[in-house]
C-alpha positions in Angstrom: 22.2 -119.2 114.9 20.2 -116.6 113.4 22.3 -114.3 110.8 20.7 -111.2 112.2 21.3 -110.1 115.5 19.4 -107.2 117.7 19.5 -103.8 116.0 20.1 -105.2 112.3 17.8 -103.4 109.5 15.8 -105.0 107.3 14.2 -104.3 103.8 10.7 -104.9 103.4 12.2 -108.3 100.1 14.0 -109.2 103.4 11.3 -109.0 106.1 8.7 -110.9 103.3 10.8 -113.7 102.5 12.0 -115.0 106.4 9.6 -113.7 108.6 6.8 -115.2 110.0 5.6 -112.5 112.0 6.3 -108.9 113.6 5.1 -106.5 116.7 5.1 -102.6 115.9 6.0 -100.4 118.5 2.1 -99.6 119.8 3.2 -103.9 121.3 0.0 -105.0 118.0 1.3 -108.1 117.1 0.8 -109.0 112.8 1.6 -112.8 110.7 3.8 -112.0 107.7 1.5 -113.5 104.6 2.7 -112.5 101.5 2.8 -109.0 101.5 0.7 -107.7 103.5 0.6 -108.1 107.1 -2.9 -109.3 109.1 -3.6 -108.2 112.4 -4.0 -111.7 114.5 -6.8 -110.5 116.6 -8.7 -108.5 114.8 -8.1 -109.9 111.2 -7.4 -106.1 109.8 -4.9 -106.8 106.0 -2.7 -103.6 105.8 0.2 -103.8 103.0 3.3 -104.8 104.7 5.2 -101.6 102.9 2.7 -98.8 104.7 3.8 -100.2 107.7 7.5 -100.1 107.7 8.3 -97.6 110.3 5.8 -98.9 112.5 7.6 -102.9 112.8 9.6 -102.8 115.8 10.8 -106.5 116.0 10.3 -109.8 113.2 
């Protein structure tokens, strides 16, 4: 059972440590690799800190 529940807020450090992937409000999927988000289809790399406001779920 996860220590997190729906609606919890995460810090950037928590996302980088425990997240493997996430989706945005636009329903785009990204893989988390360190401090970088990699779009699964296009391989576009974006710093995770630049996407915090767009993350819907981890």
